[in-house]
N, C-alpha and C positions, 0 to 999 in steps of 0.2 A: 567599533567592532560589533558585528551582528552574528554572534556565534550560534550556530544551529543546534537545537536539542538533538541528541543522537540516540536513535533507537536501534534495536536489532529485531529483524523479522525472525521469529523462531523457526521458520522453515529453513533458515540458513544452516542449521545444525543437521539437516538431513531428515527426511520423513521417517525412515526406519528407526533412527536413533531417538527421534522425538517421541514417536509412538511407544518405544520401549521404555524410556525414562520418564516421559511425561513433560508437558510444557512448564510445569511448576519448577522442575529440576533445572531446566535451562534458563528460566527466568532468574533464578537465584544466581546462576553462573553469570548471566548477563550483568546483573547488578554488581557482582564481585569484580567483573572486568571493567567496570566504570561507565556502563551505558546509562543513559537517562531514562530509558523506557524500553518496552518490548511491544512487538506486534504479535498478538495472539492469533493463531491460524485456526479457523473453524474446521477446515478439512482434516486437521491433525488431532482433534479432540476425540477421545474414545468414550468418555463418560461426561458429556458436555456439562450437565448441571453441576455435578460435584467438582469438576475441574475449574469451571468458571468461578464458582464460589471461592475455591481455594486460591485461585489466581488473584481474585479481587482482594482477598485478605492480605496475601503476600505482597502485592504491588503497593498497597497502602502502607504496610509496615516498612517496605524498602524504599519508599519515596519515589517509585517509578511511575511515569506516565504510561498509558496503554492505548493501543489501537486494536479494535477487533476487526479482523479481516474475514469477510463472508465469502465462501466459495460460490455463492449464487449470484446471478445477475439481477440487475434492477428491473429489466424488462424481459418478458418471456419470449420464446422463439417466435410467437405470432405477432410480436411487436407491442403487446399490451403491457401495462405496468403490472409487475408481478407482486401483488399485494401480500401474498402469503410469504414469499421470499423476503420481502422488506420487513414484515412483521417478525419473522424468525430472526433476522439479522439485528433488528433493533432490540428485541428481547434479550439476545445474547450479549449485545453491547451494554445494555442496562445491567444485566447480571454481573458482568465483568467490572462495572462502574467505569467503563471506558468513555472518555469524552469524544472519541472519534471512531466512526464506523467507515470501513473501506469496502466498496463494492465496484464491480464493473457495470457498464450500461447493459450488458447482456445482449438481448435481441432488438435493441432500439434501432429503428430503420425508417424507411419511407412511410410505412403504415403508422408508426409511432408519431412521426412528425405531423401527419394529418390529424391525429387525435391529441396532439400536445395541449390543445386548448382546454381539455378536460384532465388529462393525466398529470400534467405538471402542477397545476394548482392543487390537485388532490395530494400529490407528493409533498408539496409545500406545507399543506395543512397537517399531514401525518408527521412531518419532521418538527413542526411547531409543537405538536402534542408530546413529542419525545424530547422533553426539555433536557438540555445539557448534552445532547449527542449531535455532533456535526457529521454529516455525510460527506465523504470525499470519494471521488471517482477516479479509478485507475485505468490506464491503458493496459489491457491484458494481452494475451498472445493469440486472440481470435480475430478474424477479419471483421466481425460485426462490432467489436468493442476495443480494438487495438490499433486502428489506423487513424490518421489525421482526417481522412474523408468521413469516417464514422463519428469521430469525436467532436469535431468543430460544429456540425449542425446541432448536436445535442447541447453543447455548452451555450450556443447562441440561443436556442429555444428556451433553455432553462433561465438564462439571463432575462429574456423577454417576459418570462413568467414570474419575474421578481424572485428567482431562485438561483442566486449566484453560487453554485456549488464549486468548491475548490477541487483542483485536480491533483491526483497522485501521479507524478511523472516518473515512470519506471524507465531509467536510462537504457536498459538493455533490451526490453521486450520488443522494441521497434524492429530489431534485427530479425526476429523470428518471422516477421511478416513482410520482410523486404522493404521496410520503410526507412527513410533517412532520419536519424535522430536529430540532426541539426535542423532540418526543415520542420520537424515536429516541434522542436523548441522554439523556433521562430514563430510558429502558428499558435502555440499554446502556453508559452512561458508566463504570460501575464495572468494566467488562471491558476498557476501552480501554488498549492499550499502545503505540499509534502513531497519529498523526493525519495524514491528507492534508488540507492546507489548500487549499481550493478555493472561490472565490466563483462565483456564477452570475448570469446574466441571461437573461431570456426574450425570444427573438426570435419573430416571428409563428408559425413552424412548429416551433421546437425550443428547448431549453435549451442554453446555451453556458457554458463555463468562463471565468472572468475573475479578475483579481487581487482579493484580499479587499476592497481599498478601493473597487472598482467594483461590488461585489456588491449585488444586490437582496435578498439573504437576511440574516437576523440573525446575522451571523458572530461578532460580539463576544460575544453570549450563548452561542453554541456553544463558543467558545474558553473562556469562563469555566466551562462545564460539564465540560470535559475534565480528567482528572487532571494534576497538575503534574509537570513534569520528564520526561514521555514524549517520544520523538522526534517532530518535526514534519517533514513534507515538503511542499515547494512542488509542487503539481500543477495548475498553470494556465499558460496560454500565456506563454512568455518570448520576445518577438519585438522586434526593433528593429535599426536600422542599426548601432548600437554595442551588440552583444549582451552583451558583458562588462559594460558600464555598466548596462544594463537588469537583468541578473542580479544584479549587486552591489547595486543599489538595492533589489530585492525581498528579498534575503537580509538586508540591513541593517534593512529595515522589520520583517520578521518577528522578527529577533533583538531589536530594540527592544521589540516587543510582548511577546515572551517575558519579557524582563527586567522589564517593567512589572507583571507579574502577582504 
């Protein structure tokens, strides 16, 4: 049995609520609900330095693992490595004492691939200097950083540069870009080191995130395609009058699913 560590992305509680109560409050709720860790969201920090310090103390006391999610891309819009964004993200992850930093590839594209011989070794050196922090790459909801066509060349170039970065496979984000998640899993599952569990439903004008049990997508097939034992994170809305009970129910459901594999 390879039970996956189970985290909660703090964005699951809703941006407005998280900004109102703070990520520390929801981190404590996540721990009480039985989660093994939390994903701290950079875009939801209102006083980054103070909050990250408090979160570092709290997660240490609560025995939680942490991921720092940067809202910035690894590459700038012109295709160059965004050193400033990387430095900001690594500094925040270090302040949080998070062993894992999540970013998208941002504007990585044809221009980046022609310059990979310099950019990726530089990235490897920068990550070696940031001891104890692993960079993981997520498929987001943008065409430049969320499609199979965009991601496969990046992971191949990174591997060629002796920089085998793990992937964060967001099960739901593919739908926002018209991608087939099953084809994405076929192309990328071997690189996955972290999974965002997210169901989806289609409304008349948009896709929305929902719990896996309510999903219109083949989530069980996707889960089966993922490597065993890698961390999972809840990244769908956790809402209810008794928020602790709602959260605990979802944690228990995913933990039972993990144990059944």
